C-alpha positions as CSV (number, residue, x, y, z in Angstrom):
1,M,-12.5,11.3,3.9
2,S,-13.8,9.9,7.2
3,D,-11.3,8.9,9.7
4,A,-13.2,5.5,10.2
5,Y,-11.2,2.8,8.8
6,Q,-12.5,1.3,5.5
7,P,-11.1,-2.1,4.8
8,L,-9.4,-2.8,1.4
9,S,-11.1,-5.6,-0.8
10,C,-9.3,-9.0,-0.7
11,D,-8.4,-8.9,-4.4
12,L,-6.6,-5.5,-4.1
13,Y,-4.9,-6.7,-0.8
14,D,-3.3,-9.4,-2.8
15,Y,-1.2,-6.9,-4.6
16,L,0.1,-5.5,-1.5
17,E,1.1,-9.1,-0.4
18,I,2.7,-9.8,-3.7
19,A,4.7,-6.5,-3.5
20,C,6.0,-7.6,0.0
21,M,6.9,-11.1,-1.0
22,H,9.0,-9.7,-3.7
23,H,10.2,-6.5,-1.9
24,Y,9.1,-4.4,-4.9
25,R,10.1,-0.7,-4.9
26,L,7.0,1.2,-5.5
27,R,5.6,4.6,-6.4
28,I,2.9,5.0,-3.8
29,E,0.3,7.6,-4.4
30,L,-1.9,8.7,-1.3
31,V,-5.5,9.8,-1.4
32,D,-4.4,13.2,0.1
33,G,-2.3,14.0,-3.0
34,G,1.1,13.0,-1.4
35,E,3.4,10.5,-3.1
36,L,6.5,8.6,-2.1
37,Q,8.9,5.9,-3.5
38,A,9.6,3.1,-1.1
39,T,10.3,-0.6,-0.9
40,A,7.4,-2.9,0.3
41,V,8.2,-4.6,3.6
42,N,5.0,-6.2,5.1
43,T,1.5,-5.6,6.1
44,H,0.0,-5.4,9.7
45,T,-3.3,-5.3,11.4
46,A,-3.7,-3.2,14.7
47,P,-5.8,-4.4,17.5
48,S,-8.3,-1.7,16.4
49,K,-8.6,-3.8,13.0
50,E,-7.0,-1.1,11.1
51,E,-4.7,-2.4,8.4
52,F,-1.3,-0.9,7.4
53,F,1.3,-1.3,4.6
54,I,4.7,-1.2,6.0
55,V,7.3,0.3,3.6
56,R,11.0,1.3,3.9
57,D,12.7,4.2,2.2
58,N,16.0,6.2,3.0
59,S,14.5,7.6,6.1
60,G,13.4,4.2,7.6
61,E,10.3,2.2,8.0
62,Q,6.8,3.7,8.0
63,Q,3.3,2.4,8.4
64,L,0.6,3.7,5.9
65,R,-3.1,3.0,6.6
66,L,-4.5,1.0,3.7
67,D,-7.4,3.3,3.2
68,H,-5.0,6.2,2.8
69,L,-3.4,4.6,-0.3
70,L,-4.8,5.7,-3.9
71,A,-2.4,3.6,-5.9
72,I,0.8,1.7,-6.1
73,T,3.0,1.2,-9.1
74,P,6.0,-1.1,-9.1
75,L,9.3,0.5,-10.3
76,D,10.9,-2.9,-10.9
77,A,11.1,-4.1,-14.5
78,Y,10.4,-7.7,-13.5
79,A,7.2,-6.9,-11.5
80,S,4.2,-9.1,-12.2
81,F,1.6,-6.2,-12.2
82,G,1.5,-2.6,-13.2
83,R,-0.3,0.3,-11.6
84,V,-3.1,-0.7,-9.2
85,L,-5.7,1.7,-8.2
86,L,-6.6,1.1,-4.5
87,G,-8.5,4.3,-3.4
88,N,-12.3,4.2,-3.5
89,Q,-12.1,0.4,-4.1
90,H,-13.5,-0.7,-0.8
91,C,-16.0,-3.3,-0.1
């Protein structure tokens, strides 16, 4: 994967916003094969125009660059969506 930031398409970005709005607990799959479970907190755009997904787990908050995300799956039974594939879905 190139280190140059690749923005996420708007329709996929909406799922991250919904997850943050409802503070969904998520299973987050990363493009490098990593995985974590965390609560969606917010999104953030850096001055460099890179976008980040802010999540919280037992170790605190962390920022995940959006183009490093492969998929998110809500772990809450009441979630309004299921697994969403984000990786390789850029404009």
